[in-house]
N, C-alpha and C positions, 0 to 999 in steps of 0.2 A: 690198609684201606685200598679197596679195589678201584682201579682207575676206569673211567668211561671213555678215554680217548680213542681206543680201538673201535668203539661203536659210533664215534662222532666224526672221524676223519674223512669218511667217504660221504660226500654230501652233494645235493643238487641245489644248494642255496645260491642265489644269483651273485655274480662277481661284482665287486664294488671297488672304488678307488678313493683315496684320501683327498680331502680338500685342504685348504689352508689350515695350518695347525694353530689353534687358539688356546688349547688347554693341555697342560702337562700334568698327568696323574701319576703321583709317586707313591709306591708302596714302600714305606719306611722299614717294614719288617713284620714278622708274624707273631711277635710277642703281644699277648693280650691278657687282660685280667678275666676274660670269659672264654667259654668254649661252646659257642652256639651251634645248634643242630643244622641250621640253614647256612652256616658260614662257608662260602665257596673257596676260602683260602685255608681253611682248617686251622685257624689261629687258636692259640691257647696260652696259658701261663707257662707252659713247658717249652715253647718254641724259643730258639736262640738266634734265628736268622735276623740280623739287623744291618741296615745300611751303614757303610763306613763314613767317617768324617770327611774323607777325601771326596767321596761321591756327593755327599751333602753340599760341600763347598762348590761343586761343579754346577749344581742346579741353578743358582742365580745367574751364572754365566750363560747357561742355555736359555733361560728366560729372556735375557737381553738379546742374544744372538738370533733367536727366532721371533722376537717381538711378541711373546706369548702374554696374554692378558689374565690368565687364570691358572693358579697352582692348586691342584686338588690333592690333598694329603690323606692317605689311607693306610691301613695296616691289615691285621692286628689293630691294636690301639695305638695310633701314631703318636699320641701324647706321651707314651712310655719310652719313646726314643730320646736319648740324652740330648740330641741336637734339634729337637722339635721346635723349641723357642727360638734358637739361633736362626733356623731356616725361615721361620715366619717373619722375624725381624728383617732379615735380608730381603725377602720378597716384597714386604710392604714398603721398604725403603725405595724399591724400584717402581712403586705404584701398582704392583700386581695384586689382583684380588686373590685371597687365600680362602680355600674351603677346607674345613676340618670335618672328616667323617668320623663322628664321635658316637660311642656306644652309650653315652650318658652316665653309666655306672662308674666310669673312670673318674668322673668329677667328684665322686664321693669317697674315693680310695685314699688311704693314708699316704701322704707325700704329694698329693695332687690337689690339695685344698685351694690353692691359688690359681688353678688352671682356668677356671671359668672367668675370673677377673682378667687374666692375661689375654684370653681370647677377645673379651670385650674391649680391652684397652687398645687392641690392634685391629679392631673392626673385622675380625675373622668371621666369615659366614659359617655357621654350624649346620651340618646335615646330620641329624641324630636318628639312630635306629630305635624304633619303638614298634615291634611287630604287631601290637594290638593295644587297645585302650583298656583291656581287662587284665587283672592280676593273673588269673588262671592260664590264659593263653600265652602271656609273656614269659611267665616262669616255666611253662612247659617247653618253650623254645630255647630259653636262655639260662635257666637254672633258678633255684629257689632264692628269693630275695631280689631278683633282677628288676621286677616291676617297681617295688617300693623305692629302690635306689634310683631308678630311671625317673620316677616322679620327683624325687628330691633334686635330682640333677636339673630337670626342666624348671622347677621352681627357682633354683639358684640362677639359672640363665635368665628367666623372666625378671628376676629382681635387678638384674644388670642391664635391662633394656632389650633383651632378645625377645623376638616376637612382636616388637614395636619398632624402635629405631634401628635395631640390629637384626639381621636376618637369621631366623631359626626355622629350618625345614625338617620335617620328620619323614622317616622311611618305613613303609609297610612291606612285609613279606608274607605270602600265604603260609599257612601251617604245613601244607604238604604238596601233593602232586596236583595242583590246580592253578588256574590263572588268577591273578588278582582281580577283584571286582572293579567296577567303574571308579576311577580315581577321584573324580569330582564329587560323587555321592559319598564315597568313603571319607573324603576330607571333611565334608560337612558333619558326618557322624563323629569323627575324631574331635573336631572343634567343639561340638556340642557337649560331648561326654567329658572331655578334659577340662573345659571351662566350668561345667556344672559341678563336677565332683572334686576338682583340684585347683580351680581358678587358674588354669594354665592356658596360655595363648601361644600360637605359632603362626608362621606365614603360610607355608604350603605343605601338602603331603605328597610324597613320591611313592607310588605303588610300583614295586619292582617284582618282576618274575623271577622265581627261583631257577637258577641254572643247573642243568643235569651234570654237574661236575663236582670234583672233590668230595667233601663230606656229604652234601645233599645227593650227589650222584651215587655215592656208595649206599646211602639209605634206599634210594630207588631200586638199585640192584638187589639189595637184601630183601626187599619187599616184593620183588618181581614186578615192579611198576615202571621200569625204565622205558620199555618200548611203548607202553600205553601213554606215558607222559610225552614222549617225543611225538606220537601221533596227535596228541592234543595240541602241541605247539604248532605243528605243521598244518593241521586242520584250520587253525585260527590265524595263519600267516596273512598279513596285510601288506601287499607289495608297496603301497604308498609310504609305509613307515621306513623303508630303506633310505629315503632321502635324508632322514634326520637321525640315523643311528649315530651313537656317540663316537664310534671309531673314525668317522669321516673328518672330525675336527680335533680329536683327542689322541694322544699317544701315551702309552702306559710304560712305566719304568719299574723294574723290580728292585729288590734290595741289593742286587749285584750290579746294577747299572745297565742291565740288558733291556732292550726295547721290544715292546709288543704292541699289537694293534688295539688291544683292550685288556682290562684286568682279567677277564675270563680266559683269553688266549694265554696270558701270563701263567695262570694256574695250570693250564693244560700243556704248557711249555711248547706252544706253537709260535715260533719266531716270526717277525715281519718278513715278507718275501724278499725284500731288497737286501741282499747280503752285505752291501756296502754301508748300510745304515742300521746296524744292530746294537750299537753301544750308545749310551748317553753322550759320550764325548763326540760322537759323529755329528750330533746336532749343533755343535759349535760352528761347523762350516758347511753343513749340507741341509737342504730343505726337503722334507719328506712329502711335500705336496705332489699330488698325482701318482704317488706310489700305489701299487696294488695292495689290497688288504687281505690278510690270510683269513679264510673262512672254513667253517666246519658246521656240523649239524646243530650245534648249540646256538648258532647265530639266530635260529628261529625263535629263541627265547626273547630276542630284542625286537622282533617284528610281530609277534603274536598279539592278537587283540588290539588294545590301545597302544601297544608298543611299550618297550621298557628300556630305559637308559639310566645313567647315573643322575639324570635330571628328571626322572619320573616318566610318566606316559608321554608318548610322542604325538598322539592325536589331540 
């Protein structure tokens, strides 16, 4: 897979600094039951990189030391990590909100039949990937059968109170080298179509910009669309979005316990600028507030149009 880092590292993106840390985003590993075209971590059933138990046990200590209120779990499919349930139980015992970034299909896999019930029992907020509300588009991005299993997963979550008493948010990604449409209008479309055809309810839709890195970046290069896509991101840059980009209050941890300013920097292997705070263990005694944030040209993906973060549009 051809990397785009050489094309991204020279940038004129504005310098930014971190504010108070409120969210710890943990990538538990790259093992996944799917291999999606838009996946910026290139996760798949064949990846073996997974966080050690020792590092998993360190996470609750960091949550306490930094007074962090949100633990954001991602992967791969984080549910496939052997210590996924252990970590959620430990975080919830501290009163920390937990977000599970779920691909939905994992809820229908053999061996994970009780996962939805576990998430509900622990009041875990589910952020579920559903690239579109049509079978053709979802299966095109995620593989044959992905849409049907995603719908079954959503219906299972709804039956447990998700979309009502429990938070269920969906994530949309564009099909290719384009910006996502207006998040509010798209959310209305999703709610209408999913309710009408499948009696599915959810809380919010997050429309995320595809980042020109990893698997999607390689596709852009192969189609000779990389430079035109970067031009699109820069042309639609909105300076006001910088105030609320996720890296200002979130720090990302990879499966090796290394710190990054965001999940995208993690995949590009761009470390945090402060050399004294590059390991998860450093957060036991050091506060990263006011640190410089590492930037590159892909940062325009978070500020283009309505803006894009792990919590959806910024405007």
